[in-house]
Steps between C-alpha positions, in 0.01 A plus 500: 500500500737209554878513448474286183238733355720802579793343318282423197342848505841668507596332174169562317417833339129490593286288728128471566403463863320162532226627737431824315147530368606774263729429214769743614862432425780608732833577339813433703840530338786284622624765742174481698392860426144559376494633145215658304319268260592539136279740304243317292311697236153398390472398137347760271145418389469406135417788268128519432381546145336843503217617286507847347394759759188592304377144439299446819346850510397469134344157554317617813361815336389306191331234712316761710376684193412186302308344789261793531499650147167336410335731757562794265205385283258495794253760623429596858306231683356431845690705760688700233185697426468631857873530567618650172225609262292681763797651687513877450817702446548773764500854365696669781811430707276448804305242300820311415605503865152388604512203264787359708262472797199379303397133523574266211138390450219755475345553846163354396666157449574462872852369446782659695823483301760773465728496195626854458778433247277289277227764513748779427654301213159447335405866543833612353453266203150638447630857518772427243280283278207733451576573132443132418172473685467216749613176333619227736824404321718790630421403860579137432822595316622708795420214739690253280804731493479546878484120538814464283677763714407314821630173350832666414519641852437150638788371287728771637406421860536124445846546343612686811342242731685206343874469544643572152796267566269200533429299188162577350429816703429709190282222359303474825434875507403500133271200535321652801436827316402318181248288688350810661496679162298223339274432797445845648353545843154356436 
C-alpha cells in the first residue's frame, strides 16, 4: 500500500482491497484500529398466504378415493381369483404364523414372490367379512382406504422434506401427494 493510499484509507470508513477476489470490506476507523463490521440483519421473508391446515389432506384423500372408487363395482378378475378368492383363512395361530412364510402365488404357478403383509391383510379381511360372503367390494374398499392413507403419509413426509420457510413448500408437498393420489403406483 502506498503512502497516498494510506492517507486516503485513514479518512474513509470502509475500503475494498483492489486485488481481493472476494467482496470483503475492511473497516478502519480514523485512529487506525480495526473495528468489527456493523451488524446487518437479513430482511424477513414475505409472509406466505397459508391454506387451512386441513385443506391439503382433504383434497388428497378425496382424490385418492375418487380415482379408484369405480373399482368398487367390479368383481374379482385375472390374478384376483388366485390371490384373493382362492386364498384360505387359517384356522389356528400356527396357520396364521405360517401364512407369513407362504409364497404370494400358489406353488403350482411357479412364481416366487413373497408378500406377507398383503397376504395377511387379505386373510384378515376374509376372516372379518365372512358374514357377507365373498363379494369383491370390501377388499377393494380397504385397498382404496389404504391408498388414501399412504398418500396422506407421503404428504406428511414431503412437508418435512421441503423447507417450510421457502415460498411454495406446502404447495409442492401437496401437489406431489395429489399427483400420487390420482395416479397411484401402477
